[in-house]
KERO-321363 format. One line per field, with one value per residue (C-alpha): residue number from 1; residue in one letter; chain; x, y, z. Coordinates in steps of 0.001 Angstrom, whole numbers, plus 500000, padded with zeros to 6 digits. Example, Ala and Ser with C-alpha at 12.3 -4.5 7.8 and 13.67 -1.06 7.14 Angstrom:
k = c(1 / 2) $
r = c(A / S) $
c = c(A / A) $
X = c(512300 / 513670) $
Y = c(495500 / 498940) $
Z = c(507800 / 507140) $
***
This chain:
k = c(1 / 2 / 3 / 4 / 5 / 6 / 7 / 8 / 9 / 10 / 11 / 12 / 13 / 14 / 15 / 16 / 17 / 18 / 19 / 20 / 21 / 22 / 23 / 24 / 25 / 26 / 27 / 28 / 29 / 30 / 31 / 32 / 33 / 34 / 35 / 36 / 37 / 38 / 39 / 40 / 41 / 42 / 43 / 44 / 45 / 46 / 47 / 48 / 49 / 50 / 51 / 52 / 53 / 54 / 55 / 56 / 57 / 58 / 59 / 60 / 61 / 62 / 63 / 64 / 65 / 66 / 67 / 68 / 69 / 70 / 71 / 72 / 73 / 74 / 75 / 76 / 77 / 78 / 79 / 80 / 81 / 82 / 83 / 84 / 85 / 86 / 87 / 88 / 89 / 90 / 91 / 92 / 93 / 94 / 95 / 96 / 97 / 98 / 99 / 100 / 101 / 102 / 103 / 104 / 105 / 106 / 107 / 108 / 109 / 110 / 111 / 112 / 113 / 114 / 115 / 116 / 117 / 118 / 119 / 120 / 121 / 122 / 123 / 124 / 125 / 126 / 127 / 128 / 129 / 130 / 131 / 132 / 133 / 134 / 135 / 136 / 137 / 138 / 139 / 140 / 141 / 142 / 143 / 144 / 145 / 146 / 147 / 148 / 149 / 150 / 151 / 152 / 153 / 154 / 155 / 156 / 157 / 158 / 159 / 160 / 161 / 162 / 163 / 164 / 165 / 166 / 167 / 168 / 169 / 170 / 171 / 172 / 173 / 174 / 175 / 176 / 177 / 178 / 179 / 180 / 181 / 182 / 183 / 184 / 185 / 186 / 187 / 188 / 189 / 190 / 191 / 192 / 193 / 194 / 195 / 196 / 197 / 198 / 199 / 200 / 201 / 202 / 203 / 204 / 205 / 206 / 207 / 208 / 209 / 210 / 211 / 212 / 213 / 214 / 215 / 216 / 217 / 218 / 219 / 220 / 221 / 222 / 223 / 224 / 225 / 226 / 227 / 228 / 229 / 230 / 231 / 232 / 233 / 234 / 235 / 236 / 237 / 238 / 239 / 240 / 241 / 242 / 243 / 244 / 245 / 246 / 247 / 248 / 249 / 250 / 251 / 252 / 253 / 254 / 255 / 256 / 257 / 258 / 259 / 260 / 261 / 262 / 263 / 264 / 265 / 266 / 267 / 268 / 269 / 270 / 271 / 272 / 273 / 274 / 275 / 276 / 277 / 278 / 279 / 280 / 281 / 282 / 283 / 284 / 285 / 286 / 287 / 288 / 289 / 290 / 291 / 292 / 293 / 294 / 295 / 296 / 297 / 298 / 299 / 300 / 301 / 302 / 303 / 304 / 305 / 306 / 307 / 308 / 309 / 310 / 311 / 312 / 313 / 314 / 315 / 316 / 317 / 318 / 319 / 320 / 321 / 322 / 323 / 324 / 325 / 326 / 327 / 328 / 329 / 330 / 331 / 332 / 333 / 334 / 335 / 336 / 337 / 338 / 339 / 340 / 341 / 342 / 343 / 344 / 345 / 346 / 347 / 348 / 349 / 350 / 351 / 352 / 353 / 354 / 355 / 356 / 357 / 358 / 359 / 360 / 361 / 362 / 363 / 364 / 365 / 366 / 367 / 368 / 369 / 370 / 371 / 372 / 373 / 374 / 375 / 376 / 377 / 378 / 379 / 380 / 381 / 382 / 383 / 384 / 385 / 386 / 387 / 388 / 389 / 390 / 391 / 392 / 393 / 394 / 395 / 396 / 397 / 398 / 399 / 400 / 401 / 402 / 403 / 404 / 405 / 406 / 407 / 408 / 409 / 410 / 411 / 412 / 413 / 414 / 415 / 416 / 417 / 418 / 419 / 420 / 421 / 422 / 423 / 424 / 425 / 426 / 427 / 428 / 429 / 430 / 431 / 432 / 433 / 434 / 435 / 436 / 437 / 438 / 439 / 440 / 441 / 442 / 443 / 444 / 445 / 446 / 447 / 448 / 449 / 450 / 451 / 452 / 453 / 454 / 455 / 456 / 457 / 458 / 459 / 460 / 461 / 462 / 463 / 464 / 465 / 466 / 467 / 468 / 469 / 470 / 471 / 472 / 473 / 474 / 475 / 476 / 477 / 478 / 479 / 480 / 481 / 482 / 483 / 484 / 485 / 486 / 487 / 488 / 489 / 490 / 491 / 492 / 493 / 494 / 495 / 496 / 497 / 498 / 499 / 500 / 501 / 502 / 503 / 504 / 505 / 506 / 507 / 508 / 509 / 510 / 511 / 512 / 513 / 514 / 515 / 516 / 517 / 518 / 519 / 520 / 521 / 522 / 523 / 524 / 525 / 526 / 527 / 528 / 529 / 530 / 531) $
r = c(M / L / D / T / L / D / A / A / A / V / R / R / W / C / A / R / G / L / A / A / L / K / R / H / Q / G / E / I / D / D / L / N / V / Y / P / V / P / D / G / D / T / G / T / N / L / V / L / T / L / T / S / A / Q / Q / A / L / A / M / D / L / D / T / L / A / D / G / A / S / T / A / H / G / H / A / L / R / L / M / A / R / G / A / L / L / G / A / R / G / N / S / G / V / I / L / S / Q / I / L / R / G / F / A / D / A / L / A / T / V / P / A / V / R / G / R / E / L / A / A / A / L / R / D / A / T / T / A / A / Y / A / A / V / A / R / P / V / E / G / T / V / L / T / V / V / S / A / A / A / G / A / A / E / R / A / G / S / D / E / L / R / A / V / A / R / A / A / A / G / A / A / A / T / A / L / A / R / T / P / E / Q / L / P / A / L / A / R / A / G / V / V / D / A / G / G / Q / G / L / C / L / L / L / D / A / L / V / E / V / V / T / G / E / S / P / E / R / P / A / P / A / A / R / M / V / P / P / P / V / T / A / A / R / E / T / G / S / L / E / Y / A / Y / E / V / Q / F / L / L / D / A / A / P / E / A / V / R / R / M / Q / D / T / L / A / A / L / G / D / S / L / V / V / V / G / D / S / G / T / W / Q / V / H / V / H / V / N / D / V / G / A / A / I / E / A / G / V / V / A / G / R / P / H / Q / I / S / V / T / R / F / A / D / Q / T / A / P / V / P / S / P / D / G / R / A / A / V / V / V / A / A / G / S / G / L / A / E / L / F / A / A / E / G / A / V / T / V / P / G / N / P / S / T / G / E / L / L / E / A / V / R / A / T / A / A / A / R / V / V / V / L / P / N / D / P / D / A / Q / A / V / A / N / Q / V / A / E / E / A / H / R / L / G / V / T / V / S / V / V / P / T / R / S / P / V / Q / A / L / A / A / L / A / V / R / D / P / R / R / R / F / S / D / D / V / I / A / M / A / E / A / A / G / A / C / R / Y / A / E / V / C / H / A / G / R / E / A / L / T / V / A / G / P / C / R / A / G / D / V / L / A / L / V / E / G / E / V / H / L / I / G / N / D / L / V / D / T / C / V / A / L / V / D / G / M / L / G / G / G / G / E / L / V / T / L / L / V / G / A / D / A / P / D / G / L / A / D / A / V / Q / T / H / I / A / R / R / W / P / F / V / E / V / Q / A / Y / P / G / G / Q / P / R / Y / P / L / L / V / G / V / E) $
c = c(A / A / A / A / A / A / A / A / A / A / A / A / A / A / A / A / A / A / A / A / A / A / A / A / A / A / A / A / A / A / A / A / A / A / A / A / A / A / A / A / A / A / A / A / A / A / A / A / A / A / A / A / A / A / A / A / A / A / A / A / A / A / A / A / A / A / A / A / A / A / A / A / A / A / A / A / A / A / A / A / A / A / A / A / A / A / A / A / A / A / A / A / A / A / A / A / A / A / A / A / A / A / A / A / A / A / A / A / A / A / A / A / A / A / A / A / A / A / A / A / A / A / A / A / A / A / A / A / A / A / A / A / A / A / A / A / A / A / A / A / A / A / A / A / A / A / A / A / A / A / A / A / A / A / A / A / A / A / A / A / A / A / A / A / A / A / A / A / A / A / A / A / A / A / A / A / A / A / A / A / A / A / A / A / A / A / A / A / A / A / A / A / A / A / A / A / A / A / A / A / A / A / A / A / A / A / A / A / A / A / A / A / A / A / A / A / A / A / A / A / A / A / A / A / A / A / A / A / A / A / A / A / A / A / A / A / A / A / A / A / A / A / A / A / A / A / A / A / A / A / A / A / A / A / A / A / A / A / A / A / A / A / A / A / A / A / A / A / A / A / A / A / A / A / A / A / A / A / A / A / A / A / A / A / A / A / A / A / A / A / A / A / A / A / A / A / A / A / A / A / A / A / A / A / A / A / A / A / A / A / A / A / A / A / A / A / A / A / A / A / A / A / A / A / A / A / A / A / A / A / A / A / A / A / A / A / A / A / A / A / A / A / A / A / A / A / A / A / A / A / A / A / A / A / A / A / A / A / A / A / A / A / A / A / A / A / A / A / A / A / A / A / A / A / A / A / A / A / A / A / A / A / A / A / A / A / A / A / A / A / A / A / A / A / A / A / A / A / A / A / A / A / A / A / A / A / A / A / A / A / A / A / A / A / A / A / A / A / A / A / A / A / A / A / A / A / A / A / A / A / A / A / A / A / A / A / A / A / A / A / A / A / A / A / A / A / A / A / A / A / A / A / A / A / A / A / A / A / A / A / A / A / A / A / A / A / A / A / A / A / A / A / A / A / A / A / A / A / A / A / A / A / A / A / A / A / A / A / A / A / A / A / A / A / A / A / A / A / A / A / A / A / A / A / A / A / A / A / A / A / A / A / A / A / A / A / A / A / A / A / A / A / A / A / A / A / A / A / A / A / A) $
X = c(243087 / 245597 / 247064 / 247949 / 246994 / 249810 / 250200 / 249046 / 245720 / 245323 / 245186 / 242835 / 240380 / 240047 / 239584 / 237156 / 235171 / 235007 / 233314 / 230961 / 230109 / 229840 / 227672 / 224937 / 225768 / 221766 / 220569 / 222576 / 221199 / 217634 / 218231 / 217124 / 215097 / 212949 / 211586 / 213509 / 215420 / 218792 / 219975 / 223889 / 225172 / 226058 / 227490 / 229599 / 230926 / 231974 / 233513 / 235449 / 236914 / 237838 / 240026 / 241584 / 242103 / 243825 / 245930 / 247061 / 247847 / 251432 / 254057 / 254026 / 257319 / 259785 / 259137 / 260444 / 261467 / 260923 / 258004 / 255293 / 255552 / 254205 / 250705 / 250933 / 252178 / 249493 / 246816 / 248077 / 247851 / 244113 / 243253 / 244903 / 243337 / 239958 / 240266 / 241296 / 238106 / 235785 / 232400 / 229517 / 228917 / 229399 / 232484 / 234086 / 233194 / 234513 / 237828 / 238031 / 237457 / 239958 / 242312 / 241924 / 242431 / 245532 / 246749 / 246356 / 248383 / 250710 / 253686 / 252266 / 254791 / 251908 / 248266 / 246214 / 243457 / 243856 / 245468 / 242427 / 240132 / 242702 / 242048 / 238479 / 238242 / 240504 / 238579 / 235384 / 236889 / 237972 / 234534 / 232442 / 235401 / 234429 / 230990 / 230068 / 226898 / 227129 / 223808 / 222799 / 221206 / 223805 / 227313 / 228669 / 226755 / 227345 / 231053 / 231263 / 228902 / 231987 / 234850 / 232944 / 232295 / 235662 / 237112 / 234614 / 236023 / 239675 / 241485 / 244465 / 242883 / 242546 / 239482 / 237609 / 237810 / 236861 / 234079 / 232731 / 233219 / 231257 / 228452 / 228026 / 228004 / 225326 / 223423 / 223804 / 222534 / 219429 / 218801 / 219294 / 215679 / 214947 / 217476 / 216279 / 212508 / 213160 / 214229 / 211607 / 209042 / 210853 / 211188 / 214925 / 218519 / 221171 / 222812 / 226100 / 225968 / 225408 / 228298 / 230399 / 228906 / 230174 / 233665 / 233414 / 232434 / 235032 / 237524 / 236202 / 236675 / 240013 / 241227 / 239177 / 238650 / 234987 / 232374 / 229629 / 226072 / 224354 / 221640 / 223352 / 220985 / 221881 / 224760 / 224352 / 226376 / 228609 / 228436 / 231663 / 232815 / 232417 / 235989 / 236340 / 238348 / 241764 / 243430 / 245062 / 248503 / 250238 / 251428 / 254837 / 254585 / 253095 / 253028 / 251524 / 253263 / 251769 / 252941 / 253124 / 256343 / 257897 / 261110 / 262790 / 262161 / 265761 / 265529 / 262056 / 263517 / 266457 / 263589 / 261930 / 265035 / 265011 / 261511 / 261320 / 264111 / 262494 / 258979 / 255944 / 253082 / 255088 / 253079 / 254534 / 252218 / 253587 / 252428 / 254222 / 256839 / 254628 / 254296 / 252098 / 253870 / 252305 / 254337 / 254208 / 257319 / 258381 / 260664 / 258716 / 261790 / 263624 / 260483 / 259744 / 263670 / 264328 / 261512 / 263348 / 266824 / 264292 / 263078 / 260327 / 257562 / 254376 / 250762 / 252910 / 250300 / 251194 / 248886 / 249421 / 247805 / 247266 / 244682 / 242749 / 240300 / 242265 / 240652 / 239624 / 242773 / 242135 / 242658 / 242531 / 244006 / 240452 / 238037 / 234632 / 234362 / 230962 / 229377 / 227309 / 225054 / 223789 / 225088 / 222657 / 224073 / 227654 / 227060 / 225164 / 227909 / 230666 / 229045 / 229531 / 233276 / 233121 / 235147 / 232380 / 232839 / 230116 / 227870 / 229206 / 232585 / 235324 / 237761 / 240269 / 238259 / 237123 / 240929 / 242186 / 239422 / 240817 / 244260 / 243451 / 242095 / 245634 / 244256 / 245107 / 241512 / 238931 / 235329 / 233594 / 229551 / 228342 / 224960 / 224043 / 224486 / 226957 / 228837 / 229453 / 231446 / 233760 / 234238 / 234572 / 237377 / 239105 / 239254 / 241355 / 243975 / 244110 / 244844 / 247835 / 248833 / 248811 / 245317 / 242688 / 239313 / 235882 / 232540 / 229532 / 227102 / 224694 / 222038 / 220801 / 222059 / 219725 / 221223 / 224450 / 223239 / 222047 / 225151 / 227454 / 225200 / 226579 / 230276 / 232247 / 236233 / 236508 / 235535 / 238105 / 237930 / 236482 / 233180 / 233018 / 232031 / 229953 / 228187 / 227549 / 226534 / 223909 / 222383 / 222432 / 220651 / 218032 / 216840 / 214622 / 214731 / 212594 / 212934 / 210169 / 210650 / 209052 / 208767 / 210997 / 209185 / 206330 / 206882 / 205353 / 206647 / 206027 / 203441 / 201403 / 202042 / 203098 / 203473 / 205899 / 205490 / 203795 / 205151 / 206931 / 207499 / 210503 / 210998 / 214100 / 214704 / 211331 / 208326 / 205476 / 203238 / 202440 / 200553 / 199474 / 200258 / 203859 / 202712 / 199697 / 202174 / 204907 / 202447 / 201014 / 204652 / 205369 / 201904 / 203071 / 206401 / 205646 / 202798 / 205511 / 206943 / 209165 / 210270 / 211968 / 211712 / 214158 / 213235 / 216203 / 214337 / 215589 / 217127 / 213938 / 211060 / 208340 / 208172 / 206676 / 206797 / 208694 / 206254 / 203121 / 204773 / 205644 / 202518 / 200832 / 203219 / 202512 / 198920 / 198482 / 201785 / 202189 / 204532 / 207242 / 209844 / 210368 / 213720 / 213767 / 217060 / 217312 / 219529 / 220099 / 220238 / 219091 / 215821 / 214472 / 212388 / 212293 / 214098 / 212851 / 214382 / 212483 / 214335) $
Y = c(193699 / 196077 / 195458 / 199108 / 202377 / 203698 / 207304 / 205688 / 204359 / 207765 / 209006 / 206301 / 206933 / 210634 / 210150 / 207463 / 209573 / 212593 / 210343 / 209179 / 212340 / 213811 / 210411 / 211277 / 215218 / 215775 / 213399 / 214870 / 218459 / 217178 / 216002 / 219611 / 219799 / 222390 / 222684 / 225898 / 225382 / 226200 / 222685 / 222561 / 220194 / 218149 / 220580 / 221914 / 218470 / 218371 / 221487 / 220974 / 217295 / 218742 / 220835 / 218202 / 215955 / 219094 / 219295 / 215694 / 216109 / 216917 / 214338 / 212788 / 210546 / 212900 / 214498 / 217708 / 216602 / 213450 / 214864 / 212505 / 209262 / 209006 / 208030 / 210932 / 213629 / 212764 / 212737 / 216345 / 217511 / 216076 / 217751 / 221107 / 221487 / 220498 / 223311 / 225830 / 224944 / 223980 / 225667 / 225577 / 223881 / 220651 / 221513 / 222670 / 219654 / 217566 / 219418 / 219368 / 215226 / 214889 / 217110 / 215210 / 211840 / 213178 / 214171 / 210753 / 208954 / 211465 / 209711 / 206361 / 203671 / 201342 / 201992 / 198924 / 198045 / 199746 / 202673 / 203188 / 203270 / 205703 / 208356 / 207778 / 208905 / 211668 / 212684 / 212383 / 215132 / 217333 / 217292 / 217915 / 220563 / 222572 / 223197 / 225572 / 223929 / 220267 / 218613 / 214803 / 213589 / 215286 / 214349 / 214577 / 211418 / 209551 / 210002 / 209411 / 205751 / 205096 / 205549 / 203884 / 200516 / 200774 / 200892 / 197521 / 195747 / 195317 / 194068 / 194856 / 193698 / 196676 / 195724 / 194367 / 197659 / 199985 / 197307 / 198187 / 201802 / 202088 / 199695 / 201638 / 205102 / 203815 / 202555 / 205714 / 207530 / 205953 / 206835 / 210776 / 211207 / 209722 / 212193 / 215722 / 216179 / 218389 / 215376 / 213233 / 215956 / 215982 / 212627 / 212762 / 211579 / 213984 / 215262 / 215521 / 212272 / 210949 / 212757 / 211161 / 207614 / 207562 / 208518 / 205521 / 203494 / 204519 / 203631 / 200388 / 199822 / 201167 / 198594 / 195467 / 195910 / 195485 / 198031 / 198454 / 197606 / 200794 / 202458 / 204939 / 207890 / 209285 / 211268 / 215253 / 218138 / 219586 / 223770 / 225245 / 227022 / 230348 / 232704 / 235544 / 239066 / 239259 / 241922 / 244452 / 245338 / 248278 / 251242 / 250164 / 246954 / 245909 / 242129 / 239532 / 236005 / 233073 / 228912 / 226086 / 225149 / 221831 / 223002 / 222121 / 224814 / 226073 / 226424 / 228326 / 230568 / 231600 / 231860 / 234418 / 236797 / 236857 / 237647 / 239964 / 241995 / 241788 / 243047 / 243449 / 241723 / 238603 / 235216 / 232025 / 229232 / 225564 / 222426 / 219298 / 220269 / 222107 / 225756 / 228622 / 231262 / 235055 / 238368 / 241163 / 242257 / 244292 / 241275 / 238011 / 236125 / 236490 / 235631 / 232783 / 231673 / 232142 / 229470 / 227102 / 227513 / 226502 / 223532 / 222785 / 225335 / 224337 / 226099 / 229321 / 231948 / 235512 / 238508 / 242191 / 244629 / 246732 / 244617 / 244327 / 246695 / 248758 / 248155 / 251277 / 251854 / 251266 / 254291 / 253110 / 249504 / 247811 / 246777 / 244949 / 241710 / 240774 / 237886 / 239200 / 236356 / 239080 / 241828 / 244543 / 243564 / 243380 / 247275 / 247968 / 246568 / 248122 / 251623 / 251167 / 250524 / 246919 / 244475 / 241349 / 238160 / 236231 / 233580 / 230303 / 231454 / 228621 / 229214 / 229910 / 232612 / 234035 / 234227 / 235575 / 238305 / 239396 / 239043 / 241706 / 244283 / 244738 / 245893 / 244113 / 243919 / 242579 / 241923 / 239836 / 239197 / 235949 / 236458 / 233093 / 230162 / 227920 / 230697 / 231705 / 227999 / 229003 / 232366 / 231024 / 228849 / 231643 / 233529 / 231132 / 230947 / 234451 / 234407 / 232460 / 235199 / 237969 / 239027 / 239957 / 238442 / 238964 / 237539 / 239083 / 236195 / 237963 / 235378 / 237745 / 240407 / 243182 / 242341 / 242976 / 246392 / 247245 / 246084 / 247959 / 251187 / 251362 / 251074 / 253611 / 253952 / 256359 / 253129 / 250669 / 247692 / 245461 / 247807 / 248116 / 244745 / 244356 / 247687 / 245789 / 242624 / 244370 / 246182 / 242816 / 241212 / 243875 / 243251 / 240425 / 238974 / 237226 / 235562 / 234646 / 231789 / 228926 / 225819 / 223157 / 220329 / 218692 / 219020 / 219246 / 222410 / 224003 / 226041 / 223122 / 221094 / 222562 / 221454 / 222216 / 225651 / 227220 / 230309 / 230018 / 233214 / 232143 / 234092 / 233672 / 230454 / 228969 / 229035 / 230897 / 231385 / 229180 / 230848 / 230902 / 234474 / 236253 / 239852 / 238706 / 236276 / 239233 / 241559 / 239455 / 238683 / 242332 / 242950 / 239903 / 241328 / 245046 / 243753 / 242932 / 246616 / 248358 / 251644 / 250639 / 248200 / 247108 / 244812 / 243523 / 242515 / 239344 / 238519 / 236709 / 238726 / 240191 / 243796 / 245543 / 243358 / 246002 / 248979 / 246602 / 245663 / 249767 / 250859 / 248436 / 249227 / 253384 / 252707 / 250041 / 251577 / 255361 / 255965 / 252977 / 253942 / 251699 / 251334 / 249004 / 248105 / 245506 / 242774 / 240502 / 237362 / 233934 / 231832 / 234615 / 237073 / 239242 / 239526 / 241606 / 243516 / 245298 / 247199) $
Z = c(799388 / 801193 / 804520 / 805194 / 803942 / 801496 / 799816 / 796671 / 798410 / 799880 / 796152 / 794923 / 797993 / 797205 / 793526 / 794637 / 796725 / 794666 / 791997 / 794509 / 795556 / 792152 / 791599 / 794071 / 794275 / 793029 / 795614 / 798408 / 797173 / 797919 / 801045 / 802362 / 805488 / 803989 / 800628 / 799627 / 796676 / 797995 / 799155 / 798131 / 800241 / 797760 / 795685 / 798830 / 799410 / 795790 / 795619 / 798841 / 798080 / 794619 / 796212 / 798210 / 794946 / 793308 / 796343 / 796262 / 792353 / 793518 / 793340 / 796824 / 795797 / 797676 / 801039 / 801969 / 805541 / 808049 / 809515 / 808053 / 806022 / 802528 / 803456 / 806248 / 803730 / 801098 / 803963 / 805231 / 801664 / 801424 / 804376 / 803690 / 800030 / 801558 / 804235 / 801407 / 799330 / 802122 / 801083 / 803467 / 806787 / 805375 / 803781 / 806654 / 809021 / 806160 / 806159 / 810110 / 809580 / 807138 / 809332 / 812406 / 810382 / 808839 / 812166 / 813701 / 810889 / 809802 / 811501 / 812316 / 810261 / 809052 / 808950 / 809852 / 811476 / 815108 / 813560 / 811335 / 814206 / 816229 / 813388 / 813204 / 816826 / 816264 / 813171 / 815435 / 818071 / 815332 / 813875 / 817076 / 818105 / 814519 / 815494 / 818234 / 819074 / 818460 / 817180 / 816945 / 813998 / 811719 / 810176 / 813626 / 814736 / 811831 / 812156 / 815800 / 815106 / 812302 / 814982 / 817937 / 815539 / 814388 / 818197 / 819038 / 815885 / 818253 / 815063 / 813174 / 810060 / 807942 / 805912 / 808883 / 810506 / 807616 / 806924 / 810332 / 810196 / 807095 / 808397 / 811322 / 809574 / 807026 / 810036 / 811982 / 808837 / 808500 / 812088 / 812085 / 811512 / 814885 / 816124 / 814254 / 813740 / 811031 / 809479 / 810249 / 808756 / 805707 / 805513 / 804711 / 806103 / 806984 / 803933 / 805346 / 806653 / 803519 / 801986 / 804808 / 804042 / 800544 / 801311 / 804026 / 801152 / 799004 / 801401 / 802014 / 798097 / 798166 / 800761 / 800142 / 796048 / 796596 / 796209 / 798845 / 797022 / 797282 / 794679 / 792697 / 791072 / 787860 / 787653 / 787207 / 785976 / 788747 / 788200 / 788305 / 791413 / 792077 / 792118 / 794214 / 793283 / 793164 / 795104 / 793344 / 795744 / 796448 / 793836 / 794548 / 792957 / 789522 / 790016 / 792613 / 792384 / 793847 / 793799 / 795979 / 796883 / 797888 / 800177 / 803351 / 806318 / 806254 / 802282 / 802981 / 805310 / 803182 / 800387 / 802470 / 803000 / 799383 / 798599 / 801202 / 799566 / 796034 / 797121 / 799897 / 801109 / 801559 / 803253 / 803105 / 804913 / 805078 / 806005 / 805961 / 803730 / 801257 / 801132 / 799806 / 798479 / 798211 / 797085 / 795460 / 793357 / 789960 / 789224 / 788681 / 786804 / 789991 / 792705 / 790763 / 790697 / 794557 / 794655 / 792377 / 794417 / 797796 / 796151 / 793769 / 792707 / 791219 / 790184 / 789457 / 789061 / 788236 / 788469 / 786887 / 789328 / 786436 / 784864 / 788286 / 790474 / 792806 / 796603 / 798431 / 801211 / 804757 / 806563 / 810231 / 809474 / 809509 / 806898 / 806148 / 803821 / 803401 / 801433 / 798616 / 796330 / 793766 / 791962 / 793106 / 797196 / 796101 / 795010 / 797821 / 800149 / 798048 / 798759 / 802042 / 801603 / 802214 / 800140 / 798519 / 797555 / 795691 / 797259 / 798639 / 798903 / 799819 / 802772 / 800773 / 798720 / 801565 / 802911 / 799882 / 800193 / 803988 / 802611 / 799985 / 802042 / 803695 / 806593 / 810099 / 811375 / 809406 / 810281 / 807801 / 807668 / 806101 / 805562 / 805624 / 808347 / 805840 / 805207 / 809007 / 809234 / 806126 / 808011 / 811047 / 809636 / 807571 / 811359 / 812492 / 809672 / 809307 / 812857 / 811897 / 808858 / 811781 / 810925 / 813432 / 812037 / 813759 / 812195 / 813074 / 812567 / 809879 / 808212 / 805977 / 803732 / 805513 / 808844 / 807090 / 806075 / 809472 / 810979 / 808452 / 809144 / 812694 / 811845 / 813063 / 812804 / 815854 / 818329 / 819154 / 816475 / 819365 / 820730 / 817040 / 816426 / 819298 / 817727 / 814828 / 816276 / 818157 / 814939 / 813199 / 815992 / 816246 / 812422 / 812401 / 808877 / 806518 / 802676 / 800285 / 797983 / 795966 / 797266 / 795096 / 796824 / 798582 / 802141 / 805292 / 807560 / 810813 / 808826 / 807580 / 804093 / 800888 / 797541 / 794622 / 793550 / 796727 / 797656 / 801196 / 803506 / 805852 / 809358 / 810684 / 809202 / 809814 / 807141 / 808501 / 805815 / 802617 / 799901 / 796059 / 795263 / 795750 / 796283 / 798734 / 800556 / 800736 / 801826 / 804549 / 805484 / 806287 / 807929 / 810596 / 811083 / 811303 / 813976 / 816493 / 815867 / 813713 / 812134 / 809420 / 806773 / 803946 / 800834 / 798817 / 795259 / 793615 / 790379 / 789432 / 791030 / 788535 / 787958 / 790200 / 793231 / 795536 / 794212 / 795455 / 798662 / 799456 / 798340 / 800703 / 804012 / 802785 / 803397 / 806300 / 808051 / 807496 / 809830 / 808786 / 806513 / 803615 / 801568 / 798419 / 796335 / 793974 / 795225 / 792567 / 794488 / 793416 / 794401 / 796498 / 794856 / 798293 / 801336 / 804047 / 807155 / 809769 / 812524) $
***
């Protein structure tokens, strides 16, 4: 039983929390308010905390400076790792909870009950600040309840406060369906809140040595994280060198001067004595030696640009980065001059894609509500690197195509972003998929395997035949007006689906233009855009 939270306890907390999330990953993925088969909150939380654990895998015994205590240094590493690995809305919120927690405890000499309560309050504030329009009945409610109970405990006893926080979080989670009608209709609790409860239970286990009695579902295999394409760099330098560095600020400044003389594209980002270093050079050995002189480099990676695919240079200092969940979509966006990132990117992967453009002004098109949260975080991180990132909140690839179609480098960047946002907003979008489970939707009850047509995120039609449902969906959308229909065919779509829909539109709506492309997106046989 622990009286204070030290660095070793932080490491155990991260490891046990990750293990719990992995055990419950499938269960959390299934806590999806809609029956569409794309629930991935559990997966996103696992990948986010995996990145946090990787950041903690370095030596915590020696601090680079006196800015943090040992436990504070560990918590900041954990938070920074979670930020760079954050995937989806749930991952971003979790990273901000950990950041608020770490900031509150970084310089506190000893973490006892009252300090834990204060940290949970700061974590709650950071979580709410990360969401543009906070909604109760979500993980925000759960973390707020945990903080309130910790404060009401009014104790310096660490175990008492940890138990109070975890218990209140579990109670708040059980009540989330009362606050969100969508959860009540689906008969589930909030997925992100469930993940946070597991982390708080893991903290209780570390502090008390006792595991809270909660049923655990069967373990499920964790899919490997997706990776983004690497940057290719300039023609003058042949190699990209990256490493993490434990060093004092003054030593890092001297290293920066050395690396600046060796190459270009130098970026050094630091947090609590740990720095991420990136540079393009011809002399790899000299670059690594500069890190050795400064401190302790680790996780060193070297990429030869000749082995990579060269990017299209940006003649006007601006670029576009698009999230593309499908090979066909990636080809479409690349043809529009955009850099693409595979679906469900982490903060670090999307930030790397922004950096790879070598542009000073970048527009990001996330094409998914979860990816939008990641993109917003990337915009903040990129600002610290001197890059202006504007996020156009596209929720579907068809909206991104509409936005890219109006891009004009002759306009001011801010005006161009506005024009792209207006074009995306004017494009109504829909998606067709098969229900993953029985559920009650706004269009009525559905069974597993039924065909669902969602218009702008809401289920509008439930059918038995894929083609018939797609046709009825297009008729309903064109009934509200439209001159151009874009069809993006998914990886699992049956042969002839696009032809059948196009034939119907030509017969029923002869003055409407139709464009059909192979999108290759998973889970959704057809994506539809109407402009």
